[in-house]
Every structure is written in C-alpha cells, then in structure tokens.
C-alpha positions in Angstrom: 21.8 -8.0 -8.4 21.7 -4.3 -9.4 21.6 -2.1 -6.6 22.1 1.4 -8.0 20.3 4.0 -6.6 18.0 5.6 -9.4 17.4 9.5 -9.0 13.6 10.5 -8.6 12.3 7.3 -7.3 11.3 8.7 -4.2 7.7 8.8 -5.0 7.4 5.4 -6.3 5.8 2.9 -3.8 7.7 0.0 -2.2 6.0 -3.0 -3.3 5.4 -6.6 -2.2 7.3 -9.0 -4.6 4.2 -11.1 -5.4 0.4 -10.3 -4.8 -1.5 -12.3 -2.7 -5.1 -13.8 -3.4 -6.3 -12.9 0.4 -6.3 -9.5 0.0 -9.3 -7.5 1.3 -11.0 -4.0 1.7 -8.2 -2.8 4.3 -5.5 -4.1 2.3 -6.9 -2.8 -0.9 -7.4 0.8 0.7 -3.9 0.9 2.1 -2.6 0.4 -1.1 -4.6 3.2 -2.6 -3.7 5.3 0.3 -0.5 4.5 -0.1 -0.4 5.7 -3.8 -2.3 8.7 -3.0 0.0 10.3 0.1 3.5 9.2 -2.0 3.6 12.9 -3.3 3.6 14.0 0.0 6.4 12.0 1.0 8.6 13.1 -2.3 11.1 15.4 -2.9 8.8 18.9 -3.2 6.1 17.2 -1.1 5.4 18.0 2.5 7.5 15.3 4.0 7.3 11.5 4.6 6.1 11.9 8.4 3.0 13.9 7.3 2.4 11.2 4.8 2.6 8.5 7.7 0.3 10.4 9.8 -2.3 10.5 6.9 -2.0 6.7 6.9 -2.7 6.6 10.4 -6.2 8.4 10.1 -6.9 6.4 7.0 -6.4 3.3 9.0 -7.9 4.5 12.4 -11.1 5.4 10.3 -11.2 2.3 8.5 -11.0 0.3 11.9 -13.6 2.3 13.9 -16.1 1.9 10.8 -16.0 -1.8 10.6 -15.8 -2.0 14.3 -19.0 -0.4 14.6 -20.4 -3.2 12.5 -18.9 -6.1 14.3 -18.1 -4.6 17.9 -15.3 -7.1 18.3 -12.7 -4.5 19.8 -12.9 -1.5 21.9 -13.0 1.5 19.5 -10.2 3.9 18.9 -12.2 7.0 18.8 -15.9 6.2 18.2 -18.4 3.4 18.0 -21.5 4.0 16.1 -24.8 2.3 15.8 -24.5 -0.3 12.6 -26.8 -2.8 11.6 -24.3 -6.1 11.8 -25.7 -6.6 7.9 -23.9 -3.6 6.9 -21.2 -3.6 4.2 -18.0 -3.8 5.9 -16.5 -3.4 2.4 -18.6 -0.2 1.6 -17.8 1.4 5.0 -14.2 1.0 5.2 -13.7 2.1 1.6 -16.0 5.4 2.2 -14.0 5.9 5.5 -10.7 5.8 3.8 -11.7 8.0 0.8 -13.2 10.6 3.1 -10.0 11.0 4.7 -7.5 10.7 1.7 -9.9 13.3 -0.1 -8.5 16.0 2.4 -5.1 15.9 1.0 -5.8 18.4 -1.9 -8.3 18.8 -4.6 -6.8 16.6 -7.0 -6.9 13.6 -4.4 -10.4 14.4 -3.6 -11.3 13.9 -7.4 -9.4 11.0 -7.5 -10.9 9.4 -4.3 -14.3 9.9 -5.7 -13.7 8.0 -8.7 -11.8 5.5 -6.9 -14.6 5.0 -4.5 -17.3 4.9 -7.2 -15.0 2.1 -8.8 -14.7 -0.1 -5.5 -18.5 0.5 -4.9 -19.6 -0.9 -8.2 -18.6 -4.3 -7.2 -20.9 -4.3 -4.2 -24.6 -5.1 -4.7 -26.9 -2.1 -4.2 -29.1 -2.1 -0.9 -29.3 -0.9 2.3 -26.1 -2.8 3.2 -24.0 -0.7 0.6 -25.9 2.7 1.5 -25.6 2.4 5.1 -22.0 1.5 4.9 -21.3 4.4 3.0 -23.1 6.5 5.3 -21.1 5.1 8.4 -17.6 5.3 7.0 -18.4 9.0 5.7 -19.3 10.0 9.2 -16.9 8.2 11.0 -14.0 9.3 8.6 -15.3 13.1 9.4 -14.9 12.2 13.1 -11.4 10.9 12.9 -10.4 13.8 11.0 -12.1 16.3 13.2 -10.2 14.8 16.4 -6.8 15.1 14.3 -7.5 18.7 13.2 -5.4 20.6 15.5 -2.7 18.1 16.5 0.2 20.5 15.8 1.5 18.4 13.2 1.4 21.5 10.8 2.5 24.3 13.2 5.1 26.8 12.2 8.8 25.5 11.7 10.8 27.5 14.9 14.0 25.4 14.7 16.8 27.9 15.7 20.1 26.9 14.3 23.0 27.5 16.5 25.7 30.0 15.2 27.7 33.3 16.3 26.7 36.6 14.7 27.7 36.8 11.0 29.1 33.2 10.7 27.4 31.0 8.1 25.5 27.9 8.8 23.7 25.6 6.1 20.3 27.0 5.4 18.0 23.8 4.4 15.1 23.7 6.6 14.8 21.2 9.3 12.1 18.5 8.8 9.3 18.3 11.2 10.7 20.4 14.1 7.2 20.9 15.7 6.5 17.3 15.9 7.9 17.0 19.4 4.5 18.9 20.4 2.2 17.1 18.1 -0.6 15.3 19.8 0.2 11.5 19.7 -2.2 8.9 18.5 -1.6 6.6 21.5 1.5 7.3 23.3 0.8 9.5 26.3 3.2 12.3 25.5 6.0 13.0 23.1 8.9 12.5 25.9 7.1 9.4 27.4 9.8 7.3 25.8 12.6 9.6 25.7 15.9 8.1 26.1 19.2 9.0 28.1 21.8 11.2 26.3 24.1 10.1 23.7 27.4 8.9 24.5 30.0 11.3 25.6 32.3 12.5 23.0 35.5 12.1 25.4 34.5 8.2 25.9 36.2 5.2 24.1 32.8 4.0 22.9 32.4 7.3 20.9 35.7 6.5 19.2 34.9 3.0 18.5 31.5 4.0 16.8 32.6 6.9 14.9 35.5 5.1 13.2 33.3 2.1 12.4 30.7 4.6 11.1 33.4 6.7 9.1 34.8 3.7 7.7 31.7 1.7 6.6 29.2 4.4 6.1 31.2 6.5 3.8 30.3 7.1 -0.1 33.4 5.5 -1.3 33.8 3.0 1.5 36.6 0.5 1.2 35.6 -1.7 3.9 31.7 -1.9 3.2 30.9 -5.0 1.3 29.0 -5.1 -1.7 26.1 -7.0 0.1 26.3 -4.3 2.7 25.8 -1.6 0.2 22.9 -3.1 -1.4 21.3 -3.2 2.0 22.1 0.3 2.7 20.5 1.5 -0.5 17.6 -0.8 -0.2 16.4 1.2 3.3 17.0 4.7 1.9 13.0 4.6 1.4 11.2 6.2 4.3 7.9 6.0 5.5 5.2 4.9 4.8 6.3 3.3 1.9 9.1 1.7 3.7 6.5 -0.2 6.1 3.0 -0.5 4.7 3.6 -3.0 2.0 5.4 -5.4 4.4 2.7 -5.0 6.7 -0.2 -5.4 4.0 1.8 -8.8 3.0 1.9 -10.1 6.4 -2.1 -9.5 6.8 -2.8 -11.7 3.8 0.0 -14.2 4.5 -1.9 -14.8 7.8 -5.5 -14.6 6.1 -6.8 -12.3 8.5 -10.2 -11.3 8.7 -11.5 -7.9 7.5 -11.8 -6.4 11.1 -8.8 -7.9 12.3 -6.8 -6.8 9.6 -8.3 -3.4 10.3 -7.0 -3.5 13.7 -3.7 -4.7 13.1 -3.1 -2.2 10.3 -4.1 0.5 12.6 -2.3 -0.5 15.5 1.1 -0.5 13.2 -0.1 3.0 11.5 -0.3 4.6 14.7 2.6 3.0 16.0 4.9 4.0 13.3 3.4 7.8 13.7 3.9 7.7 17.3 7.6 6.3 17.0 8.3 9.2 14.8 6.8 11.8 17.3 9.0 10.3 19.8 12.0 9.9 17.9 11.7 13.7 16.9 11.3 14.8 20.4 14.5 13.3 21.6 16.2 14.3 18.3 15.3 18.0 19.1 16.0 17.8 22.5 19.2 16.6 22.3 20.2 18.0 18.9 23.2 15.5 18.3 25.5 16.1 15.4 25.2 14.0 12.2 28.3 11.7 11.0 29.1 14.2 8.1 29.4 16.9 10.6 31.1 15.0 13.2 33.5 13.5 10.8 34.4 16.8 9.2 35.0 18.0 12.5 36.6 14.9 14.3 39.6 17.2 15.3 37.3 19.2 17.7 35.6 16.9 19.9 38.5 16.4 22.3 38.7 12.6 21.4 42.3 11.9 20.3 41.3 8.6 18.6 38.9 10.3 16.1 40.6 11.7 13.2 39.2 14.4 11.0 38.2 13.3 7.3 37.7 16.8 5.4 35.8 15.5 2.5 33.8 12.5 4.2 30.2 12.0 2.8 27.5 9.2 3.2 25.8 7.1 0.6 23.0 9.7 0.2 21.9 13.0 1.4 21.7 13.1 5.3 18.2 13.8 6.3 17.4 16.9 8.0 17.0 16.4 11.4 19.3 15.6 14.3 21.0 12.4 14.6 20.3 10.7 17.9 18.3 8.5 18.2 17.6 6.6 14.8 14.5 7.1 12.9 14.1 4.3 10.7 15.3 2.1 13.5 12.4 3.3 15.9 9.9 2.8 12.9 10.9 -0.7 12.2 11.3 -1.2 15.7 7.5 -0.3 16.3 6.5 -2.5 13.7 8.7 -5.6 15.1 7.0 -4.3 18.5 3.3 -4.4 17.0 3.9 -7.8 15.1 5.2 -9.4 18.0 2.3 -8.2 20.3 -0.2 -8.8 18.1 1.1 -12.5 16.8 2.7 -13.4 20.0 5.9 -14.3 18.3 8.9 -12.8 16.3 8.6 -15.3 13.8 6.4 -14.9 10.6 5.5 -16.3 7.5 8.5 -15.3 4.8 7.8 -11.9 3.4 9.7 -10.8 0.2 10.1 -7.2 -0.3 11.4 -5.1 -3.1 12.3 -1.3 -2.8 12.6 1.3 -5.3 15.7 2.5 -4.1 17.5 -0.4 -4.6 16.1 -1.5 -8.1 16.1 -5.4 -8.8 17.1 -6.5 -5.3 14.5 -8.8 -3.2 14.9 -8.9 0.9 13.0 -11.8 2.5 12.3 -11.7 6.0 11.1 -14.5 8.5 11.5 -13.1 12.1 10.8 -9.4 13.3 14.1 -9.1 15.3 16.1 -9.9 12.3 14.0 -7.4 10.3 14.6 -4.5 12.5 18.5 -5.3 12.8 18.6 -4.9 9.1 17.3 -1.5 9.0 19.3 -0.5 11.9 22.5 -2.2 10.1 21.3 -0.1 7.0 21.5 3.3 8.7 25.4 2.7 9.8 26.3 1.4 6.2 24.5 4.4 4.8 26.8 6.8 6.7 23.5 8.3 8.7 23.7 6.9 12.3 26.1 5.8 15.0 25.6 2.3 16.2 24.6 3.4 19.7 21.8 5.5 18.2 20.5 2.5 16.2 20.3 0.5 19.6 18.6 3.1 21.1 16.1 3.8 18.2 15.4 0.0 17.8 14.4 -0.5 21.6 12.4 2.9 21.6 10.3 1.4 18.9 10.0 -2.1 20.4 8.5 -0.6 23.5 6.2 1.8 21.7 5.0 -1.0 19.7 4.1 -3.2 22.6 2.6 -0.1 24.2 0.2 0.8 21.4 -1.0 -2.9 21.2 -1.5 -2.9 24.7 -3.2 0.4 25.4 -5.8 1.0 22.1 -8.3 -1.0 20.5 -8.2 -3.8 23.1 -10.5 -7.0 22.8 -14.2 -6.0 24.1 -15.4 -7.5 27.1 -18.8 -8.0 25.7 -20.3 -8.6 22.3 -23.4 -6.9 23.0 -25.4 -4.2 21.2 
C-alpha cells in the first residue's frame, strides 16, 4: 500500500472506509461539523484544538436538545420543556447549525443552507418548527456557557534564553489552554502526572536511543509497516477520532439520544484530555526529541550520543513534549468507549487517513487502538516511550471520569 505523505492534506477529513446504512441526525451532523471545522485545524487556521472545542460544543448542544425531548439522561447543561412529539432530527440539526454558524461569516451562510436542505426532508408542522426553536435555544445556551472559557486568551508563552541568544521563533500551540475551563473535569491539573524521567537515568538513555533509532526521518531500523503507522497518525483532532466514533455509533445501531450522548461524551473527553495534557506539557516544559538528540552531549548521560542532523518524519508539533497529546486523546476515546459499552472489544472499524493515502487500518479492540497511536508517535520521532505510556493512561482515566460524571442516566422519566 502507498504510505506517502502528501503535502496539503491536513485539510482533508479522515473518513471511514465504508459508509453505513444506520446513520442518524447525530452522525449526519458530526460529519457536517467536521467538514466545517477542518479549516480551523489546517495550516493557517486557528489550530486543531480549537476545532475539537467546536466539536464538543456541537455535540453537547445536540445532546441537550434531543435529551430535552426524550429525557433519558441528566442534561449536560440545560433541559428545556419540550413535547415528546418534537422532531429530534429538526432539533439536533438546528442546535448543531447554531453552534457552527459562529465560526465565521462564510460558515454561517453554509450552515443556513445546510440546515434548510436537511429540514426539507422533514414534514412541516409543529414537531418540526418546535424542534428548530428548541435546537436554536439550546445551541445559544451552550455558546454562552463557553463564551469566556479562556480558549482564546492571549499567548504569553515565554521562550527561555539568555540575552542576545537566538531561539526558534515559531509560536507555540495553545499555551493558554492550561487555564481553560474544562467541559467535564474539575480543573486542568486534575490528572497532572509526575515529572518526566531523570536525564541521568538508564531509562532515559534506553528510550532516547529507541527514539533516535526508530523515529528518525531516514531510520534504517524502522520497518515499512511502522513507517506506515507513523504517517497514518500524523492527522490530528478532530479528524483523527470523530469518523472512528461515528462508525462505532452506526455499527452498534445506537438510537438518536444514545448516539447523541456517546458522541458528546467522546467529544468532551477528547477536549478535556487536550486541556489536561497541555497543562502538563507547559508545566514541565520537557524537550522534544529533535532538541534532545541534537544536544545529546549536554544531558549528562554518557549513553546518549549526539546526532547533529537528526530529524523526525515530519515537523514536530509546536508545544512541549511530555506527555504525548495524541496518546491522551486516543486514550480518552478508548476510556469513553470502554465505559459506555462495558468492554474494550468493538465491532471491526476500518479507517483511512489523509496522511497515509491508500492505507486502511482495522480495529476490534480499544486498547490495541490506543497502543497503535502511541507507537505511531514514537516511530514518527515525536515522543519518548515513557511519554506515550503516561499519556495513554491519563487519557483512559479521563475518558472513564467523563462517563461517570456527566450525562448520567436519569433517575426518573417524569416530565
């Protein structure tokens, strides 16, 4: 299979290998939302983390909307009066469109057209019109709740240097997110891990050398399959995860309200995992492999040799190394899936990636899924193995925490 990394494909949405016949309004509008936020995650856009924040708002709005009609679960934010005959399809679509319209003027116009097209298939009447009104109100309430969450605070990251000495000048990603209001976890630092391993340790030398040998752009030790996997997971959130979740919804044939809850749990789990990992990253400010390996003679460890021209497979993400962000995100997905379904085993999900054209990866177990993502970040030259272990475990804990603490089953079905 061809695993070439094609430039400019970061704006392409990672898609499921085969469409399902069991899609519903939640999966339909997850797809529309992912397309709408993709420019935010591309080069020149805001960044993939802001795109994931938008997806979390879309899904909490859709959940609270359809749950106001069916009232099976505790609301995420709000539960409004709604007739049980109100159209869930009209309501969820209107809620998603309301949130997405705030991206920019162009997207607002696109959402107006997309919503009109979607509503055209629903019979006119009170069920439809009431659904639209409900969705718009809930969407507005979600937007208001996230209005001043700190996600777009000024970037005040301070590069460490000495007077007059040059350091690379690229702007870091989301250095303000350690102070952002989470969607579900109590504080950004709630799951902060202990510090990275000591540079003078044997473990540091072992994992430094593994990374140097297997993560380099021209590695002689990395197998072709490992290179393929590394490139497959160069795609970031939300495109790296939402198509997978969407396929799982359709494979399990979830109802509208159940799929709304599942997708909302996963979306906010990923978002809060990002907040938690950025809290740890900027707290410890640990060096990336490209920095460490080019300065291997300065770490005080005689077992780490310097390699002056070492480079990873692709450009290193612009934030500190520890822990692994992709690992905590995939771990959060795995934690949500296991907690909701009660098992790590899933129906086979086949995925493709725009960063590995022509390649299909298949998954039947969530731990294996998370482990693949972790290995990919080592083979890409971005993360040490200890950082991937810590990241995955953080993600699993966050995913489980989210499921146990928000949108719980209602104790009564009374209205």
